[in-house]
C-alpha positions in Angstrom: -21.2 -16.0 -27.1 -23.4 -17.7 -28.6 -20.6 -18.9 -30.5 -20.0 -21.0 -27.7 -23.2 -22.2 -27.0 -23.5 -25.5 -29.4 -27.4 -26.4 -30.4 -27.1 -29.6 -31.6 -31.1 -29.4 -33.3 -30.1 -26.5 -35.0 -26.6 -29.1 -36.4 -28.9 -31.3 -37.4 -30.8 -30.1 -38.7 -28.9 -27.1 -40.7 -30.7 -24.4 -39.0 -29.7 -20.3 -40.1 -27.8 -18.2 -37.8 -26.5 -21.6 -36.3 -21.7 -20.6 -36.2 -20.2 -22.3 -38.7 -17.5 -23.3 -35.8 -20.2 -25.6 -35.2 -22.5 -26.3 -38.9 -19.0 -27.4 -40.7 -17.5 -30.4 -39.8 -14.2 -29.1 -40.6 -13.9 -25.9 -38.7 -15.7 -27.9 -35.9 -12.9 -30.4 -35.5 -10.3 -28.0 -36.3 -11.4 -26.3 -33.2 -11.9 -29.0 -30.9 -9.5 -30.2 -28.4 -10.1 -34.3 -28.7 -9.6 -35.1 -25.2 -9.2 -38.5 -23.6 -12.6 -38.9 -22.8 -14.4 -37.5 -26.0 -11.7 -39.6 -28.1 -13.1 -42.9 -26.0 -17.3 -41.7 -26.2 -16.3 -42.1 -30.4 -14.5 -44.4 -30.3 -16.6 -46.7 -28.6 -20.3 -45.7 -30.2 -18.1 -46.4 -33.9 -17.3 -49.8 -32.6 -21.2 -50.1 -31.3 -22.5 -48.8 -34.7 -19.5 -50.9 -36.6 -20.7 -54.4 -35.2 -18.3 -54.3 -32.4 -19.1 -54.9 -28.3 -19.7 -52.2 -25.6 -22.2 -49.9 -23.9 -25.3 -49.8 -26.4 -26.1 -46.9 -24.3 -24.1 -44.0 -23.0 -25.3 -41.5 -20.4 -22.7 -37.9 -20.8 -22.7 -36.7 -17.4 -21.1 -32.7 -16.8 -22.4 -30.0 -15.8 -23.8 -27.0 -17.3 -21.3 -25.9 -20.1 -19.4 -29.3 -19.0 -18.8 -30.6 -23.2 -21.6 -32.8 -23.4 -23.9 -30.8 -26.7 -20.0 -30.3 -27.7 -19.2 -34.3 -27.4 -22.9 -35.0 -29.4 -22.7 -33.2 -31.8 -19.0 -34.3 -32.4 -20.9 -38.0 -32.7 -23.6 -35.8 -35.3 -20.3 -34.7 -37.9 -18.3 -38.2 -37.8 -21.4 -40.0 -38.7 -21.9 -38.0 -41.0 -19.4 -36.5 -42.8 -16.7 -38.8 -42.3 -14.1 -37.8 -44.8 -14.0 -34.2 -43.9 -13.9 -34.7 -40.0 -10.5 -37.4 -40.7 -8.9 -34.5 -42.4 -9.8 -32.1 -39.9 -8.9 -34.0 -37.0 -6.6 -37.1 -38.1 -7.2 -39.0 -34.7 -10.0 -39.7 -35.2 -8.6 -42.2 -38.9 -8.3 -44.8 -36.4 -11.4 -45.0 -35.3 -14.4 -48.0 -37.1 -15.9 -46.7 -40.2 -19.7 -47.7 -39.8 -20.6 -47.2 -43.3 -23.8 -45.4 -43.3 -25.3 -44.3 -40.1 -29.2 -43.8 -40.1 -29.3 -40.9 -37.6 -32.1 -38.9 -35.0 -32.1 -36.4 -32.6 -34.3 -35.2 -30.2 -33.2 -32.0 -28.1 -35.5 -31.1 -25.0 -34.6 -27.4 -25.8 -36.2 -27.5 -29.4 -39.3 -30.0 -28.5 -42.3 -28.6 -27.0 -44.8 -30.8 -25.9 -47.7 -28.4 -26.2 -46.3 -27.5 -29.6 -46.2 -29.5 -32.8 -43.3 -30.4 -34.8 -42.5 -30.3 -38.7 -39.5 -30.1 -39.5 -39.3 -33.4 -41.2 -42.6 -32.2 -43.1 -44.4 -34.8 -40.9 -46.7 -33.1 -37.5 -45.6 -35.1 -34.6 -46.3 -34.4 -31.1 -44.2 -37.0 -29.1 -40.6 -37.3 -29.1 -41.2 -41.1 -29.9 -43.1 -39.5 -33.4 -40.3 -37.4 -33.9 -38.3 -39.9 -33.9 -40.0 -42.1 -35.9 -40.8 -39.6 -38.1 -36.7 -38.4 -38.2 -35.9 -42.5 -39.0 -38.8 -42.5 -42.0 -41.5 -44.7 -40.2 -44.1 -42.1 -38.6 -46.2 -44.3 -39.0 -45.7 -47.4 -36.9 -46.4 -45.1 -33.7 -48.5 -42.6 -35.7 -51.5 -44.1 -32.9 -49.3 -43.6 -30.1 -48.1 -39.6 -30.9 -51.8 -38.8 -31.4 -53.1 -39.9 -28.0 -50.3 -39.8 -26.2 -49.2 -42.8 -24.7 -45.7 -44.3 -25.0 -45.0 -47.8 -27.2 -43.7 -50.6 -26.6 -40.3 -52.2 -26.6 -41.9 -54.3 -30.1 -42.6 -51.0 -32.1 -39.4 -49.3 -31.0 -37.4 -52.2 -32.0 -39.0 -52.0 -35.8 -38.7 -47.7 -35.9 -35.0 -48.7 -35.3 -34.3 -51.5 -37.2 -31.8 -53.7 -37.9 -29.0 -51.2 -39.2 -26.3 -49.0 -37.9 -28.7 -46.7 -35.7 -27.3 -43.5 -33.5 -29.9 -41.5 -31.9 -28.6 -38.4 -29.9 -30.9 -37.2 -26.8 -29.8 -33.6 -25.7 -31.1 -32.3 -22.2 -34.2 -35.4 -22.2 -35.1 -33.4 -18.5 -35.9 -29.7 -20.3 -38.4 -31.5 -22.2 -40.0 -34.2 -19.4 -40.0 -32.0 -16.5 -42.3 -29.0 -18.9 -44.5 -32.2 -19.7 -45.3 -33.7 -16.2 -47.3 -30.8 -16.1 -49.7 -31.8 -19.1 -52.6 -34.7 -18.3 -52.6 -37.5 -20.8 -55.7 -39.9 -19.5 -54.4 -41.3 -15.6 -51.2 -40.5 -16.6 -49.1 -37.1 -17.8 -47.0 -35.9 -20.8 -44.1 -36.1 -18.7 -44.4 -39.6 -17.3 -45.5 -41.1 -20.7 -41.7 -39.8 -22.3 -40.5 -41.5 -19.6 -42.0 -44.3 -20.0 -40.7 -44.0 -23.8 -36.7 -43.2 -22.6 -37.0 -46.2 -20.1 -38.0 -48.4 -22.7 -36.0 -46.9 -25.6 -33.2 -48.1 -24.3 -34.1 -51.3 -24.0 -34.5 -51.7 -27.3 -31.5 -49.2 -28.4 -29.7 -52.1 -25.8 -31.5 -55.0 -28.2 -29.6 -54.1 -31.4 -26.6 -55.1 -32.5 -25.8 -52.3 -34.3 -27.8 -49.9 -32.5 -26.8 -47.2 -30.2 -28.2 -44.3 -27.8 -25.9 -41.3 -26.2 -27.8 -39.0 -24.3 -27.3 -35.9 -21.7 -27.5 -34.5 -18.0 -27.0 -32.3 -15.4 -23.9 -32.8 -13.2 -26.2 -32.3 -9.9 -29.1 -32.2 -8.2 -28.5 -27.8 -7.7 -28.9 -27.7 -11.7 -31.7 -29.8 -12.0 -33.8 -26.4 -10.9 -35.4 -28.8 -8.7 -36.6 -32.0 -10.4 -34.1 -34.3 -8.8 -36.5 -37.3 -8.5 -36.6 -36.3 -12.8 -33.2 -37.0 -12.4 -32.3 -39.6 -10.2 -34.7 -40.7 -12.7 -33.4 -40.7 -15.4 -29.6 -41.7 -14.1 -31.1 -44.8 -13.0 -31.7 -45.5 -17.4 -28.2 -46.7 -17.1 -26.8 -49.4 -14.6 -23.3 -49.4 -15.6 -21.2 -48.0 -14.3 -19.1 -47.2 -17.3 -22.3 -46.6 -19.5 -21.7 -42.2 -17.8 -19.0 -40.5 -19.1 -17.6 -37.4 -18.5 -16.2 -35.2 -22.0 -14.1 -33.2 -20.3 -12.2 -33.3 -17.2 -9.7 -31.8 -15.1 -6.9 -30.1 -17.1 -8.5 -30.7 -19.6 -10.6 -27.8 -19.6 -8.0 -26.0 -20.4 -6.9 -27.7 -23.7 -10.5 -26.7 -24.4 -9.8 -23.3 -24.3 -6.6 -22.8 -25.6 -8.6 -24.4 -28.8 -11.5 -23.3 -29.2 -10.0 -19.3 -28.0 -7.0 -19.2 -30.0 -5.6 -20.0 -34.0 -2.4 -20.1 -33.0 0.1 -19.3 -30.0 2.9 -18.0 -31.0 6.9 -18.9 -30.8 7.4 -21.2 -28.5 11.1 -20.5 -27.6 8.4 -17.0 -26.0 6.1 -19.3 -23.9 10.0 -20.3 -22.3 11.0 -17.5 -21.3 7.4 -16.6 -20.2 7.3 -19.0 -18.0 10.8 -19.3 -17.0 10.6 -14.9 -15.7 7.7 -15.7 -13.8 8.7 -18.7 -12.1 11.9 -16.6 -11.6 9.3 -14.4 -10.1 8.2 -16.4 -7.8 11.6 -18.5 -7.1 12.8 -15.2 -5.7 9.9 -14.1 -3.3 9.5 -17.1 -2.2 13.5 -18.0 -1.4 13.1 -14.4 0.5 11.1 -15.9 3.5 12.4 -19.5 3.0 14.0 -20.1 6.5 14.9 -23.6 6.4 16.4 -26.3 3.8 12.6 -27.7 3.1 11.3 -24.5 2.7 14.1 -23.4 0.1 14.0 -27.1 -1.2 9.8 -26.3 -1.4 10.4 -23.1 -2.8 12.9 -24.4 -5.8 9.7 -26.7 -6.3 6.9 -24.5 -6.3 8.8 -22.5 -8.6 9.6 -25.5 -11.1 6.1 -26.4 -11.3 4.8 -23.1 -11.7 7.0 -22.7 -14.9 6.0 -26.3 -16.6 2.5 -25.2 -15.7 2.4 -21.4 -17.6 3.8 -23.2 -20.5 0.8 -26.0 -20.1 -1.5 -22.8 -20.2 0.1 -20.1 -22.1 -1.4 -17.7 -22.8 -3.4 -18.3 -19.8 -2.4 -18.2 -16.5 -3.1 -20.9 -14.2 -4.7 -19.9 -11.4 -6.6 -18.0 -13.3 -7.9 -21.6 -14.7 -7.8 -23.3 -11.5 -10.0 -20.6 -9.5 -12.7 -21.0 -12.5 -12.9 -24.7 -12.7 -12.5 -26.1 -9.1 -13.8 -22.3 -7.0 -16.7 -21.1 -9.7 -17.6 -25.0 -10.7 -18.9 -25.8 -7.2 -21.5 -22.6 -8.4 -24.8 -23.6 -9.9 -24.7 -20.6 -12.3 -21.2 -21.8 -13.6 -21.6 -23.6 -17.1 -17.5 -24.8 -16.7 -16.3 -25.4 -20.3 -19.1 -22.8 -22.3 -19.0 -20.9 -19.6 -15.2 -20.9 -19.3 -14.8 -20.0 -22.6 -17.8 -17.1 -22.6 -15.7 -16.1 -19.9 -12.3 -16.2 -21.3 -13.4 -14.7 -24.1 -15.0 -11.9 -24.0 -11.6 -10.9 -21.4 -9.9 -11.6 -24.5 -11.5 -9.4 -26.9 -10.9 -6.7 -24.5 -7.7 -6.5 -23.2 -6.8 -7.0 -27.2 -8.5 -4.2 -28.1 -7.2 -2.0 -25.3 -3.8 -3.1 -26.1 -2.9 -4.6 -23.1 0.9 -6.0 -22.9 0.2 -8.5 -20.0 2.5 -11.7 -20.7 0.3 -13.8 -18.4 -3.5 -13.2 -18.7 -4.1 -13.6 -15.1 -6.8 -13.3 -12.0 -5.3 -9.9 -12.0 -5.5 -9.2 -15.5 -8.8 -8.9 -16.1 -10.6 -5.8 -17.3 -13.6 -5.1 -15.5 -14.6 -1.5 -17.3 -15.4 -3.7 -19.9 -19.0 -4.1 -20.5 -18.6 -7.8 -21.3 -16.6 -8.8 -19.3 -18.7 -7.8 -16.8 -21.7 -9.4 -18.2 -19.5 -12.6 -18.5 -18.5 -12.8 -15.7 -22.0 -12.5 -13.5 -23.5 -14.3 -16.1 -21.2 -17.3 -14.9 -20.8 -16.4 -10.9 -24.6 -15.5 -10.4 -25.4 -12.4 -7.8 -25.5 -9.6 -10.5 -27.9 -7.2 -8.8 -26.0 -7.8 -5.3 -22.5 -7.3 -6.7 -22.7 -4.9 -9.5 -22.7 -2.3 -7.0 -19.7 -3.5 -5.8 -17.7 -4.2 -8.3 -18.6 -0.4 -9.5 -17.9 0.9 -6.1 -14.7 -1.0 -4.8 -12.9 -1.6 -8.8 -13.8 -0.2 -11.7 -15.7 4.0 -10.7 -12.9 6.5 -10.7 -13.1 7.5 -7.1 -12.7 3.3 -6.1 -10.3 2.5 -3.3 -8.0 0.8 -5.6 -7.3 3.5 -8.1 -6.1 6.2 -5.0 -4.0 2.5 -4.0 -2.6 3.0 -7.8 -2.1 6.5 -7.1 -0.1 5.8 -4.1 1.9 2.9 -4.6 3.1 4.1 -8.4 3.7 8.0 -7.5 7.6 7.6 -7.4 7.6 4.6 -9.9 6.6 4.8 -13.4 6.9 0.9 -13.9 4.5 0.1 -10.9 2.3 3.2 -12.1 2.2 0.6 -15.0 0.7 -2.3 -13.2 -2.1 -0.8 -11.8 -1.2 -3.0 -8.2 -4.5 -1.6 -6.4 -6.3 -2.7 -9.7 -5.1 -5.6 -10.4 -5.5 -7.0 -6.7 -8.9 -5.6 -6.1 -9.9 -7.6 -9.4 -8.2 -10.6 -8.2 -10.2 -11.0 -5.3 -13.6 -10.4 -6.7 -12.5 -13.2 -8.8 -11.5 -15.1 -5.7 -14.7 -13.9 -4.0 -17.0 -16.5 -5.5 -17.0 -20.3 -4.7 -14.8 -22.3 -3.0 -12.8 -25.6 -3.3 -14.2 -28.3 -1.1 -14.1 -27.7 2.8 -12.9 -24.1 2.1 -14.1 -21.1 2.4 -14.8 -18.1 0.5 -12.3 -15.7 -0.6 -8.4 -16.3 -1.2 -5.3 -16.4 1.1 -2.9 -13.8 1.2 0.0 -16.1 0.0 -2.4 -17.5 -2.9 -3.4 -13.8 -4.6 0.0 -13.2 -4.4 1.1 -16.0 -6.5 -2.0 -14.8 -8.6 -1.0 -11.5 -9.2 2.8 -11.6 -9.5 4.5 -10.6 -12.3 7.7 -9.7 -13.8 8.7 -6.3 -11.7 5.8 -6.5 -9.1 7.1 -7.7 -5.9 5.5 -9.6 -2.9 6.6 -6.5 -0.2 4.6 -3.9 -3.8 1.6 -6.5 -3.1 1.2 -6.4 0.4 1.4 -3.1 1.1 -1.2 -2.6 -1.9 -3.5 -5.3 0.2 -2.8 -3.1 3.5 -4.2 -0.2 1.3 -6.7 -1.4 0.5 -8.6 -2.7 3.5 -8.0 0.7 4.2 -9.8 2.1 0.8 -11.7 -0.5 -0.7 -16.1 0.1 0.7 -17.1 -3.8 0.0 -13.4 -5.9 1.3 -13.4 -8.0 4.0 -10.9 -10.4 5.8 -11.9 -12.7 7.7 -10.4 -15.8 9.2 -7.0 -14.5 6.7 -8.7 -14.3 3.2 -10.0 -11.8 1.4 -13.3 -11.3 -0.4 -15.3 -8.6 -1.4 -18.9 -8.8 0.3 -22.1 -6.9 -0.8 -22.1 -5.3 3.0 -20.5 -2.5 3.4 -17.3 -3.3 5.9 -16.4 -1.1 8.6 -14.6 1.3 6.7 -17.9 2.9 5.7 -18.5 3.7 9.5 -15.2 4.8 9.7 -15.7 7.4 6.6 -19.1 8.3 7.9 -17.6 8.9 11.5 -14.8 10.7 9.8 -16.9 13.5 8.0 -18.5 14.7 11.6 -15.2 16.2 12.7 -14.6 19.6 11.6 -11.1 21.0 9.9 -10.6 22.8 12.8 -10.9 19.2 15.1 -8.6 17.7 13.0 -6.2 20.5 12.4 -5.5 20.3 16.2 -4.5 17.1 16.1 -2.3 17.3 13.6 -0.5 20.5 15.6 -1.1 18.5 19.0 1.3 16.0 16.8 3.8 17.8 15.6 4.2 20.1 18.7 5.2 15.8 20.2 7.5 15.3 17.4 9.4 18.9 17.6 9.5 18.1 21.7 12.8 19.4 23.4 14.1 21.2 20.4 15.2 24.6 21.2 14.6 27.6 18.5 11.3 26.5 17.0 8.7 28.4 16.6 5.4 26.7 15.3 2.8 27.5 12.7 3.5 31.5 13.1 -0.3 33.3 11.8 2.1 36.8 11.0 6.3 37.8 11.1 5.4 39.2 14.8 4.7 35.1 15.7 8.0 35.1 14.7 10.3 36.2 18.1 12.7 38.6 17.1 16.5 40.1 18.7 16.8 36.9 20.5 20.1 35.6 20.4 18.9 32.3 19.5 18.6 31.0 16.0 15.3 30.0 14.9 13.6 27.8 12.5 9.7 29.1 12.0 7.5 26.3 10.4 5.0 28.0 8.3 1.2 26.5 8.5 -0.2 24.0 6.7 -2.6 26.8 4.8 0.4 29.4 4.3 0.5 30.3 0.9 3.1 32.1 -1.1 0.7 34.1 -2.9 -0.9 35.2 0.6 2.7 35.8 2.6 5.7 35.3 0.9 8.3 33.8 2.5 10.3 37.8 2.4 7.7 39.2 4.6 9.0 37.1 7.5 12.6 37.5 6.7 12.3 41.1 6.9 9.1 41.9 9.2 9.1 41.1 12.7 5.4 42.7 14.8 3.7 45.1 13.7 5.6 45.4 10.7 8.3 46.6 12.2 12.1 45.4 11.0 13.1 42.7 12.0 16.8 43.0 13.2 18.3 39.4 13.5 17.4 38.2 9.9 20.6 36.8 9.9 19.1 34.0 13.1 16.4 32.7 10.8 15.1 29.5 8.8 11.9 28.9 7.5 10.4 25.2 6.8 8.2 25.5 4.6 4.8 22.6 4.1 3.9 20.3 1.6 0.4 20.2 1.4 -0.3 16.8 -0.6 1.3 15.1 2.7 -0.5 18.0 5.0 -3.4 16.4 3.6 -2.6 12.8 4.0 -1.5 13.6 7.5 -5.2 15.3 8.1 -7.2 12.1 6.9 -4.7 9.9 8.9 -5.9 11.7 11.9 -9.2 12.7 11.0 -9.4 8.3 10.7 -8.2 8.0 13.7 -9.9 10.0 15.8 -13.4 8.5 14.0 -11.8 4.6 14.8 -11.8 6.1 18.1 -15.3 7.9 18.0 -16.3 4.5 17.0 -14.8 2.5 19.6 -16.1 4.7 22.5 -19.6 4.0 21.0 -19.3 0.0 21.1 -21.8 -0.9 22.9 -24.4 1.5 20.9 -23.7 -0.3 17.3 -23.3 -3.3 19.2 -19.6 -4.8 17.4 -18.4 -8.2 17.5 -14.9 -8.7 19.2 -13.3 -9.5 15.7 -14.6 -6.1 14.7 -13.7 -4.0 17.8 -10.3 -5.4 17.5 -10.3 -4.3 13.6 -11.0 -0.8 14.7 -8.5 -1.1 17.3 -6.2 -2.0 14.2 -7.2 1.2 11.9 -6.8 3.3 15.0 -3.7 2.0 15.4 -2.4 2.4 11.7 -4.2 5.3 11.2 -2.2 6.9 14.4 1.4 5.4 12.5 0.2 7.2 8.9 -0.7 10.3 10.6 2.8 10.1 12.5 4.8 9.7 9.0 2.8 12.6 7.4 3.4 14.9 9.9 7.3 13.2 9.4 7.6 14.3 6.3 4.3 17.5 5.8 7.3 20.1 4.9 9.8 19.8 2.3 11.9 22.2 1.5 13.4 24.6 4.3 14.7 28.4 2.8 17.7 30.7 4.6 18.7 33.8 4.0 22.1 34.1 2.2 24.1 37.0 1.3 23.7 38.3 -2.4 26.3 38.0 -5.0 25.2 40.2 -7.0 24.8 42.9 -4.9 20.8 43.4 -6.2 19.6 42.0 -3.2 20.6 42.2 0.4 19.9 38.6 0.1 18.7 35.3 -1.6 16.7 32.5 -0.3 18.3 29.7 -0.3 16.2 26.2 -0.7 17.3 23.2 0.6 14.8 19.6 -0.1 14.1 17.9 2.9 12.4 15.3 1.1 16.0 13.7 -0.1 16.9 13.2 3.8 14.0 10.8 4.0 14.9 8.1 6.9 12.8 6.2 9.1 14.4 6.7 11.8 15.2 10.1 11.6 13.1 13.0 13.1 11.5 15.7 11.1 14.0 18.8 13.0 16.7 15.9 12.2 16.7 16.0 9.1 16.2 20.2 8.5 18.8 21.0 10.9 20.7 18.7 8.8 19.4 20.5 6.0 21.2 23.9 7.5 24.1 22.2 9.0 26.0 24.3 5.9 24.6 27.0 6.6 24.4 27.6 10.3 27.3 26.0 12.7 27.7 25.5 16.4 31.6 26.6 16.4 33.2 29.3 14.6 37.1 29.9 14.6 39.2 32.4 16.4 40.1 34.1 13.2 36.9 34.2 11.7 35.7 35.8 14.9 38.7 38.2 14.9 38.1 38.9 11.3 34.9 39.2 11.9 34.7 41.8 14.7 36.5 44.4 12.7 39.2 45.2 15.6 42.6 46.7 15.0 44.2 50.3 15.1 40.9 52.0 14.5 38.7 49.8 16.2 40.2 48.6 19.7 37.3 46.9 21.2 33.6 45.6 20.2 31.1 44.8 23.0 30.4 41.6 22.5 26.5 42.7 23.2 27.2 44.6 20.1 28.9 41.4 18.2 25.9 39.2 19.5 24.0 41.7 17.3 26.1 41.6 14.7 26.1 37.9 14.0 22.9 38.0 14.2 21.3 40.6 12.0 23.8 41.0 9.0 24.5 38.2 6.1 27.9 38.3 6.8 28.6 37.0 9.8 28.5 33.2 10.0 25.3 31.9 11.2 25.3 29.9 14.2 23.3 28.0 16.3 23.2 29.7 20.0 25.3 32.6 21.1 27.0 30.0 23.3 29.5 29.8 20.1 30.4 33.0 20.4 31.4 32.9 23.7 33.3 29.5 23.5 35.4 31.3 20.2 36.1 34.4 22.4 37.8 31.6 25.5 39.5 30.1 22.4 41.0 33.8 21.6 41.5 34.6 24.7 43.6 31.5 25.3 46.1 31.8 22.4 46.5 35.8 23.0 44.5 36.6 19.8 42.7 39.0 21.7 42.2 40.1 25.4 37.9 40.3 27.1 37.1 42.7 29.7 33.9 43.3 31.6 33.2 46.7 33.2 33.4 49.6 30.2 33.7 53.2 31.0 32.4 55.2 27.5 33.9 58.6 26.7 31.6 59.7 23.6 32.0 56.4 21.1 34.9 55.1 22.8 35.3 52.7 25.6 37.6 51.5 27.7 38.5 48.6 30.7 36.8 50.0 34.0 39.7 48.5 35.2 42.4 47.1 33.5 43.2 45.3 35.5 40.1 43.0 35.4 41.5 42.2 31.5 41.9 38.5 30.6 44.3 38.1 27.8 46.4 34.4 27.3 44.9 32.8 30.0 42.4 30.2 30.0 38.4 31.2 30.2 35.8 28.7 29.5 32.1 29.7 27.8 30.3 29.8 30.8 33.0 32.7 31.8 31.9 34.8 28.9 29.7 37.1 29.7 28.3 38.3 26.2 26.1 42.0 27.6 26.6 45.3 27.0 28.5 45.7 30.2 31.7 42.9 27.9 34.1 44.4 25.4 36.6 42.1 23.2 39.7 43.9 23.1 42.2 43.8 19.9 45.5 41.9 21.3 48.0 45.1 21.3 45.7 47.6 22.9 45.3 44.1 25.6 49.0 44.0 26.4 49.3 47.9 26.4 46.6 47.7 29.1 47.7 45.0 30.9 51.7 46.5 31.2 50.4 49.7 32.0 49.0 48.6 35.2 52.4 47.4 35.9 54.5 49.5 38.4 58.1 49.6 38.3 59.9 48.7 42.0 62.0 52.0 43.4 65.7 52.1 43.2 67.8 51.3 46.0 69.8 54.5 47.3 73.6 54.6 46.0 75.7 54.3 49.7 79.0 52.9 49.1 78.4 51.9 52.9 77.5 48.6 52.7 72.9 47.5 53.7 72.4 47.3 57.2 70.3 44.2 57.3 66.4 44.7 58.3 64.7 42.6 60.1 61.9 40.6 57.8 58.7 39.3 59.2 57.3 36.2 58.3 55.4 36.0 54.6 52.1 34.0 55.0 51.8 30.9 52.8 48.6 29.7 50.9 47.8 28.0 53.4 48.2 31.0 56.3 52.2 29.6 57.0 55.1 31.5 57.6 57.4 31.2 54.1 60.1 29.5 55.6 57.7 26.9 56.1 57.3 27.0 60.1 54.7 25.8 62.4 51.3 27.6 61.9 51.2 30.0 65.4 48.8 29.4 68.1 47.5 33.0 66.7 46.8 31.8 62.8 43.8 30.6 61.2 42.8 26.7 60.9 43.4 25.6 57.5 39.5 24.7 56.9 36.7 26.6 57.0 33.1 24.7 58.0 30.4 27.0 57.9 30.1 30.0 55.2 27.6 33.1 55.6 28.1 35.4 52.9 26.4 38.8 52.1 27.3 41.2 49.2 25.8 44.1 47.2 26.7 43.9 43.6 25.7 46.6 40.6 26.3 45.1 37.3 30.1 45.3 37.5 30.8 42.5 39.5 28.0 40.3 38.0 31.1 38.3 36.3 33.1 38.0 39.5 29.9 36.7 41.0 29.5 34.2 38.3 32.8 33.9 39.1 32.5 33.1 42.7 29.2 30.8 42.2 31.0 28.8 39.7 33.8 28.0 42.0 31.0 27.1 44.7 29.5 24.7 42.9 32.4 22.5 42.7 32.6 22.3 45.9 31.4 19.5 48.1 28.9 20.4 51.2 25.2 21.8 51.4 24.9 25.1 50.0 21.7 27.5 50.5 21.6 31.1 48.6 19.3 33.2 48.8 18.7 36.0 46.1 17.1 39.3 45.9 17.4 40.8 42.3 16.4 44.1 41.7 16.8 45.4 37.9 15.7 48.6 36.1 15.7 49.3 32.2 13.9 48.4 29.4 14.3 44.7 29.2 12.2 42.5 26.2 9.5 40.7 27.4 10.8 37.6 25.9 14.2 37.8 26.4 13.5 38.5 29.8 11.4 35.6 30.0 14.1 33.2 28.5 17.2 34.5 29.7 16.9 35.7 33.3 13.4 33.7 35.2 13.7 30.3 33.8 17.1 29.1 34.8 15.8 30.4 37.6 12.1 28.1 37.5 14.9 25.3 36.5 17.1 25.7 39.6 14.3 26.4 42.1 10.4 25.9 42.9 10.7 29.0 45.8 11.0 31.7 43.2 8.6 34.8 42.9 8.9 37.4 40.1 7.3 40.8 40.6 7.6 43.2 37.1 6.1 46.1 36.4 
């Protein structure tokens, strides 16, 4: 880094160890960008030395590293070796040539009031003694040098002489401050030095071909407490135009470019890079522009960026802006020299690592490089306070930004390569130091986005990275709409500590509660069965089993859940089951989010204990809300595969498990179970055709009837049968088949060995309209082969009796009136007084039914439910048999519970 710190005395004396870029006039000017102010300085000084008019005493006033010493070295080389300097920098050829010039250099960094100097061959003790010795006239001030008493103007005029003389004073304040501690009679060495400088300026001003240029810091902050001395030295130059600032504004950019890069490559590439960055910014700004003015501003901003990138290439103009305007307010920052030292380290690190970024911007700094890190802290200060911050949140393997890198880059190699989390965090770190005048530290979101955008990166991704960084980074603060790093942990640390107190079971309970909430209202769901027995069997409803987050195929194979039921017994309804397999990574995200939500809520409950500010309470509320949203989203994506058993085509096994990837069906507005149902939609159906039903039932001459309960069993047991969501599908198919006379249906059966037959053939339904609700799927109902149904029905029709044969005409018989449906006669006469009324007002009915009457009872109740008026039904059910407890509950008790609160059930 010493390459960018000029040493005037070392160059003047040709001291060993000084970089050739400073000691050699040609190399010096080749590496120097001649700023406008530096050119004016050289011109004015050379004019005076050549006998022209102008200021004889000039002050260079810039911050540390602002080009003061560099300008003094430029004067030194131009005076000493004009030909080489002009050859290297042709812009110097028009500057006046004063001929041979005697030159003296007094450097506050080299001279020490306590240590004599002897570089000239003469031992000197003071500034004036050294000046006279360099000019070859030491004898004129020898006594003054030995006594430490500053000479007067007449003596100094003799020392300077009449010929062209250039005196360069660098960092005078340093020498004077050190000399203030040395007593000289009733004065001090520092006071005498001040008197000498004042007398010297007067003597120089009186000499027609003499000039003096001296340097001062730019502010009292840089004067290290010597404000009074700085003020006194500043007043030595009365005229405003005698104060010069060699480098100002955007000229720092040109200086840095010239010093860092020997060449810039193809200009067409520069233009292409500038256009690409401009286009990226234009797209992002136009995407959010809602008015014509906003669109015009977007175009103007993009055009401006293109011009600035062309001027700053290969550096991003926002990087140079933050260094000049923000870091420039820091007392530790050295302006031009600091920019050179920092950027030199950055460029070297990026070159060594093979970085391919088109520009070097705020997000491209490699803080893992020790030299870059060291140069950064040298310029911004606060190394002790921020070293741990940088390590924790930016450079360490466990830093939050690396987590964001992985998250955002998981599905895109391009985004992964950009390391967006690290890119954004690095830029925020640079913006955390210094501030523009009138602004707070930190960076606004809009400025940050603009500074890190590169081709291939969008504003939305940067915003996502910012959101995630606020959750992951320990020292990142968001205050007053500005992002910045602070050496104190933010609430993230407290939330993490609180989260670590929660047990895994507590978190898992909340995960299940959230999953329960998402699955609420869906029938046929079995959640987290610990064993195969946790999934109901012999339930005529397709079951979707969501396996436990910690399920492992090595421990419990999917086949185990398909083939087994409770207590190791084989599962019967294997064709009515699908398994939804967990994605452990997503469940980990869900656990993490829910853990953070619980922790944030716990801290909010303890806000009085921690004495949180209103701003912190709001931030915790935001964290809780964000964690709730993230947890819900993670749980919604926590199952990656649904597996369903299907008939094996090879014959090697009765079935194969067919998986479907749920991740391809992700959609923000669709719930987990909706995606599962869609994934199963090609294997599980809500309807079955009558032809399919008849074919699967196998009805024909050899099988004239199939018990409905058996048919339901077959559908849910055998892989050859269609998978159905609900047994109502079977009922609907039977009703349609009866309507189209493809099969018959009857309730009430008699069994003779293996044969079954209708108890009462008159109850057979065939070729008539039925609803699915009228179909009884119990073991007392059956579907009939259509020919068998016709045969049974025909047998119930009695043939009409034949009239007796007689030759005599039949005697007319008296007829009795036939009741009409309304109670009238077939002739349509009015009803007699004894006939009942056409309407009923009250009906009380008592009936005792067995199983065979249940079907007709359903018909009766169905008719009653469609009639107006009030109905009150009292039911006394006595049922005996072997009933599955779950099936009994689902099939009988729950419907009654939904119908009335006045229910009393006793079971044994």
